[in-house]
N, C-alpha and C positions, 0 to 999 in steps of 0.2 A: 810390465808397467814404468820400474824406476830408470832402466834400459833408456824408454822411448823418454821419459820425459830429460831426461841429462842428456839425447840424443838434440832434442830439439832446444834443449838452451845455448846447444854448441854451435848451431845451426844459425840463430837469433840471433848470437854473440858476434857475429864474423861480418866485417865492412861490406858489405855489396854496393856496389859501384855502376853505374849504366854504359856501354859498351859505347856510345854513342859522346858520353860526357866529356873525352881529351879532345877530340876534333871540335869541341864548340865553344871547348875553353884559345882555340889554336883560330875560328872562326872569328870571333871577338876585339882577339888582337887583331886581327887584319882592319878592324874597324876602323875609323875615324871616329874623335870626339863630338861631331857631329848626326856621324852615325848610329853609336851610342844611343847616345839621346834619345834621339828615336827611338831607337827600337827598345829601352828601357820606359817610352810613352807608351809605348806604342802594346809592352808586356803588361802596366801598370793596372791600363785600358781593362786588359783581357780580362788580367785578373779579378781587379774589381769588380765587372762582368758576370765572370762567373761566381764569385761570392755573391751580390745582387740575387740572380740567380735560384740559386741556392737557398736560400732563404728565404726567397718566392714561393720555392717547391715544398719549403719544408712548412711554412706555413699553411700551403693550404693542405697540406696530412695531416697538421697538428689538431685536433680538439683540446676543446677547455674541459676539465674536468671536475665536479668538485671535489675539495680536500679536507682532513679536517681539519681544523682548528679552530678560534676564532673565540672571541668573549661579546654578548652583545648583553647593554646593560635599557634596562623598560623602569621608565618613571608608570607609577602603579596609586590609584588614588584607592585611598582607605588603609587600613593598617591588618593581620591575619589573623584571626583567632580560629577559626575551624576551619581548615587546609582535609577539607572531609568531605568526601564527593555524597555522604548522605546527611550532610548540614550548610555546604557553599549551593547556597542559593539565593535565589532574590528573597525569602523569607528570612534567612536567618544570615547566612554570609553574605562578606564586603564584599565588593571587587575581586579585589583583594587575594581576598578566600580563592573564588573563582578562578583565577589566572594560576596560582600556585598550585589546586586541585588538578585542573586543566596536565599540568605538565606536569605533575608526582603521581600521579592516579592510572590506570587504562582499562576500559570495559571490556568485554568479552568481542563487542562493535567496534567499531570510530566511525562517525558519519566523513563518508568520502570531500565533501564540498560539492557533491554532484549532485545530489536529493537522495542518495544512497547511502549505502554503507560496506566496508569492506570487516574481513579478519583481522582481528588484534592479537588476545590473548585466545581468542577460540582459532582453529585451523578449522574446523566448518562447522554448519548447522540444518536440520532437515526441521519440516513445517509436516504435519498428519495432514493427511486430505482432508479434514474439515476443520480445520485450521481453528483446532485447542490446545495440540500442543510442542513444543516446540524444545529438541532435542538437539543440544551445544554441546563440543567436544574441544576441550581445550590442547592449545599444542603441548609436543613433550618438554622437559626440560627445563621451562619458564621458573624464571627465579623471579623471588623477593629482594629488595634495593638493600634488606641484610642478608640472601644469602640463600634464604630458605626455600622448598620447595614452591610449587603454584600447585593447588588440587583444586578438582571441583568441589571442595570440605569449607573452600575459603568461599563461592560464590554461593554456597545455599547457605551461612553463617551471617556473608550480607545483606543478602537478599530477607531475611530472617529477622536480621537488627532492621531494618529501615519497615520493614511489616511490622514490628513493636509499638505500641502505642507509647507506652513509657519511654523511646529515647524521641517524644516527639520529630521524627524526623518530615518535612516535606517530603519529601520521597514517598512516603507511604501511599496517597492516596495512586499511584502506579501502581502499585504492588498488593495492594489489599485485592485479595480474594484469589491470588493467585498461588497453583502450590507447585512447592520448589522441592525437590528431592537426586540426591546421589544415585549415580546409575554405578557408575567406580572412579576410581582415581582422579578420572581424564571426562568424564562424561556426567551432564548434569539436566535437568529436565522439569521443566514448567510446562503447568496443567492452568488451563484458564477455566470457564465455568461453561464461558459460550466466545465465539469468536471476535475478535477486538481489533482489527486489522492494523494502527496504532501500535500495537504494542513493541513491537521489532526494538524501537528505539529506548525501550526502557534499556535495551544489554549495551546500551552503553555506555551505561553509569557505571563512577568507578566501582575495585571491585575491594574491601580492605583484607589487610592478612592478618583471616585467626588466630593465628599463635599470638599474635600481641593483642591482639580486641578482646578473646573470648573470658582474660580474665577481671576486663573494666566491668563495676559494675556500671547498672544501669543509670544513675544519680550523675555519676560522674561523664557522661559518654559525651559529651558535650565541655567538658570543662577540662579531661585529662591531658597529659601531654604530648601528645601522639596530637594532639590538633593544631597542636601550634610547633610540632616534631616528626614529620608525617615519616613510612614506609611504605611504598608503594613501588607497583611495578611497572610505571611508567617511562620514557624517554629520557628523562630523567632526576637525579635524586639528590636532598637534599645532602649538601655536602658545610653549608659552615650562614651562622646568623650575626648580623650587628645587633648590635639593642643600645639604646640609650633609658636613664635611671632615670623617671617622672615620678612624684611624691611616692616615693618605694617602690613601684616598680615597674621591672622592665617592657621597659616598649622597643618591638621589634622598627629598625631602622633598617635594613637591608636583609635579604634572602640572598645565595650565592648556591647554584646549582649547579652541578654538573652530568655531561654527558652517559648514561647507564648504558653498559655495552649491554647486557643481558633483553632489553629490552626487545619485546617482539617481531617488531617490525623493523629490527637490525639498529647501533647505535647512528646515530645521530653526529651530522658532520661537524654543528658547533660547538665547542666543547663547554664554553661556561655562557649559562643567563644566569643574568641577577638583576633581582627585581630589587625600586629602590623604592619607598611609599610618602605619601605624602597627605593633606588631609587637606584638602581645595586646589582647583585647578587653576587658582594661582600661582599655587608654588610650585606647579606639577610643570605650566609656560613655562616659567624661570627659571624652573633645572635645566629643562630640554636647551632653552638661551643659552645658556650657563655652560653649558657641555657636557652637566653632573651627567642628562641623561642619554642614552643617543635614540629611544624610540617612546611614546607616549600615545594612550587614548582618552578617549570617554575627552573629550574637549570641544568647547560649541562650533558648526562648520565655518562662523568666519572666522575663529583662531586660526581653527586650520588651515584655511587656506595662506594666514599671513608665516606660519612658519616653514612652510615647505620653502626648500631651497637650494642647493650645488651640495653637498654633500645628503638629503635628506627628500622622501617623495610622501604623495599618498594613496595611500590605498584603501580602497571604498565597494565597500556591496549594501546590495538593501536586503534590510530587517526583515524577519518574517513579523510584522506589527502594522496596526489598524489605528491611526489617528480619523477618528470620526464626532460626525457632529449629532447625539440621541436626541431622538425627541421622545418626549416620556406623556403618550394624548392621554394616560389620567389625570398628571397635575394638568395642563395648562391644553383645556379646549378644545382651542386653534389645530389643534395636531394630528385631531381626529381628522382631517379635513384631509383629504391626499392632495386637494390641486393649493393646500398648502406650502405640504414639503414637497411637489415637485419643486416648485417656481425659487424655492430657498436652494433649494439644492442648483435650481440652474443659473442663480446668482453668484456661485460661489469660485471663484478664479482660482483652480487650483495651482499648475505654473506658477503664476505671481506668487501664490502663497510661497511656494517652494524657493522662487528665485531671492525676494526677499528676505525670509525666514530663515531658511536653511543651505543661504548663500548657491543654491543650485544640489544639493543635497541631500534628493528627495527622489521618490518615485509615485508621481500622481497615479490613484485608484479610484476604479468607481465602482470597486465590490468590496464584499467582508472577506475576500482572500487575497491573502498580501504579497508578492513577490518572495520567492523560495518556497513557499506555501504548496502543495499538492492542490491540482486545477487553477492554478493562479494560468491571470490570459495580461498581455497588456491592455491598461485602459485605452478608451476611445479619446482621440482628438479632442480637443477643445476646441467648440469653433468661438467664433470673434462674440468678445464679452457683450459688445452694440445686440448683435443677433439673441444674443441667450437672453438679454437683460428685456428685448422688446418678445420673444415667448413667454415668461416668466408670467412680465407684463397680461397679457393676452390670457393666459393662463387661471389669476386670479380673476381676469373681467370675468370671464366664462362663469366665476362660480360665483361670480353676486357680490364681487367685494368689489367697492367703487375708491377711487383715488381722488383723494384732494391734492392739488397742485400749491395751493396757499402752506398746507400745515405740512402738505408730505407724507399723509399717511393714507393707508386704507384702512376704510371702515366694511361691515357690511351689519344690515338689520334687521332682525326677526321680531316676530310680534313683542318679543317680552322685552328685549333692549338692543343696543346697540355696542359689537364688540369691536371695538380699535384691530390689526395687526401689528400684535407688541408679544416680543417675552423676555426673559431672563436667560443667560447663558451662563452657564457655571464651565468651571473648569481652577486646573490646578497655578498653586505660586510660579511652578517651576518655569526658567526666561522663555523658552521655548512655544508652551502652550497658553503663556498670556502674549507672547507676540500674536500668536496665532488669531488666539479669540478679537485681538482690538483689529485686526485686519477681515472677519469673520464679520463684525460690526459696520464694520466701512461698506460692505458690500452691499451689506443689506440694508443697510440705510440708504444706501442709493438706491433700490429697489422703491423705500418710501417704507419699512418694514423698522420700527424702535426695538431698540434689542440695548437690553442692561446687559453687564458685564462683568458677573461675581466673583471674586477670586477667593481661592481657600491655600488656605496653612496645605499641603500632603494629605497629612492624619484624619486632618478635622474635614475636609473633601471624602475620602472614603465612607469614615466612622460617620457623620451629619447627612449626609446626600447622596452619596453613591450607595450604601445598603440600604439605606430606609426609599430609597428611588427619591427623593425630596427635588427636585427641579424641574426645571420648565426643558429646557434644554441640555446639555451635557458636552462638552468639549475634552472630547477622554481619550488612551489608548487601550486599545488589546493587543495581549503578549501570544501567540498562538507557539506550538514548537514547530518542530520539521518535516512533520505531517501535513501541521497546517489543519487537525481536527477541529471545524467553528459549533459543534456536540454544543458545549459551554458556554456559547455565548449566544447560542441562535435556539434550542431546541424551548419551547415554554413551558420542558419541567424546570427549567433555571430560572424561573422571572424570578423568584425571590431568591432575598440573600438564604444562603453562600450564593448561590447560584452567578452567575457573571452573565445574563440574559441582562441587561440594566435597561433597553430600551423595553422590556417588560413585552420584546416581539412575541405575539401568535399567528401558527399559520399551519394547520392540518397539515396542508401536502409535504409541507418543510420537517417537520417534525415528522414525517415519513420517510423521506429524503436521507435528512440524520442519520434515523437508527438503520438504516438499510448500507449507507455508506460504510459505518462502522464497523459491519461483521464482513463487506466485501472486500475479496484477499485478492480480486482480482482488481489488476491496475487500473485499465482502460475501462472497466466498469466503473469503479471509484472516482474518477475523470470527470466520467457521466454523469454520474451522485450527483458529482457537486458544483456539474453546469447548469447542471435540474436547478438545485438549492438559487444559485449566481439572480439563474431568472427569473427565479419566485420572489427573491426580494430587491431585486430592479422594480419593479413592478409593484412592488407596497412602499417602498421608498422610507424603512424607518430607520435611517438614519443617513448621510451625507458622509459619504465614504472622501476622504480628501486623498492622506497621502502615506508611504510607510516612509518611515527616517531610512539614513544610509548609515552604515556603519563607518567611522573613521579612524584610520591606522597610520599613523607619521612614523614613519624608518628608514632608516638608512639606506642610502644605497649602494654599499659594500655588503644588504645583506640579500641575497637572489633563492631561488625557488622558491620563493613565498607564494601558497598560491587561497586568498578569501575564498573563492567559490560564494558558495551559500551556506551559511551562518542565522545561525539561530539568537547567539548572546556574544558577547564580547569578548571572552575566554575561549569559544571557539575558533580565533584566530589562530589558533598552535597546532589547528586540526592536525598538520602537515609538516608541525614542526621539525620533525625528523627527517626531514627534506631540502630541509633549508640551508645553505653553508655561504660561509663569507670567503675561505680563503679555494684557490682553486690550481693545478697541476693542469701542464700540457701533455698532452701522448696523441702521438701517433694513431692512425683513425683504425689502424689493421690488430691492433692491441688493445681499443677501446674495451672493458670489461661487459660481461652482459647487465643489465639491471638487476639491480638485488631489494631494491627497496619498493614495495609495495605503492 
């Protein structure tokens, strides 16, 4: 080998000359100055053309691929205190808690943004024929952020903690009655008492490291340092925390996270995610305008439209939420008449409300099943308003209501009294809800219905209006999960507090449909059940379904690979964070690596 290399070096060190080199020089000397000028110009054109052609060929065969590197700075509302998958929910955690939990923790499965799920910590899983037993196998050699091995024991520990009433986890209801056992180091089994099709979504819950949390007493479960300095197995791990001191307490100002090379779905491309915390939308917007942060969410649609510019874009997608007016037939007798409910529904301009109140960032709905949820279908396009108002007036007239053009009111006489068509509409002080309530009042008063809008502080609305069902009509929102199980909101067993059937709706056929849909594991059959459910509700008109809001995310154009898809909460914008990228490389197509990320 040494002799070969020596010979090769000698060969390469020799000066090579072309056989025509001397003749070319002699010919060139024979040229006149003008001929030489023409010759060199022609040669220049030839070489330039060749270079352009080579660049074109190179571009034709070069593809851009994601490369590791870059930093994304996120502006987030509120301050984190419970970065914990068992606590970071709407009931306890803040938006900052939920965002950081989504980045730092992983579950057995991960939502795919298309209404389904992909394996995360799990290698695979299977479900028994009777729909009662779910068995998960965890991928081999997975690590926590501190380097310890992940095992089935961590999963069992996390679920049992969620089930423990002393921990006060909002996740308890999802796991109540579910048996959990460790089969071996990498296998865990869940056993249900009866089939429950939406159960699979439970397994997206982040898993806690048992070796850290098992020594923590339940009294300190929500106050210990690991809620602020979390160790998980998700795509990003905690690098540093910047704090400030206020009234003797250290308050987090920002968290810096770095990509975790041991993440189950592959190390993310973006090296660093920094989250900076703000206490109001005004502060958040100011920081974005100044360039202190590059990405923000949870701001009003009107503001979002004004913030997108040359360096940023708006990503948006519908949320599985139902904004509707719910009629309380027990408190307001006028709503016992189907004609009244139908007329009120016809008078609502859904798209106009979306355009005016949400700057167009919303989806009109006409059923209790919103976008993203199983069984959703696009709403029927609205007919012209004049046509709908005429039909509404005709419905009321046929039902015995008389219209007085002078007072612009509808009245109906009975043997005992004369009833005027009027009611109170209750809602929250949230700006969006207040504005929509006023729009509804205007629409109904054009029909000739007198409406009083009553606005309550959010806490008061829940405690003094919603829970005791003390309202005529209520403009309110229902938040459904990815599966969109409407049972809690429409089954008659949920009519009384703490049930969520705020319209106190009762329909035996609907009860049967919802019972059957919950236990049906066949996808097509469940969709058929929900279609029947929607048809029954449409006949009864227990509410006016108006719109589902959209999640708005202002993100820098430099960030690519982001796919919002179907999400159920703002923190789920990070579902495919490991595929986002800022930097790129160029590579010939034939050398393009096979995709490795899920």
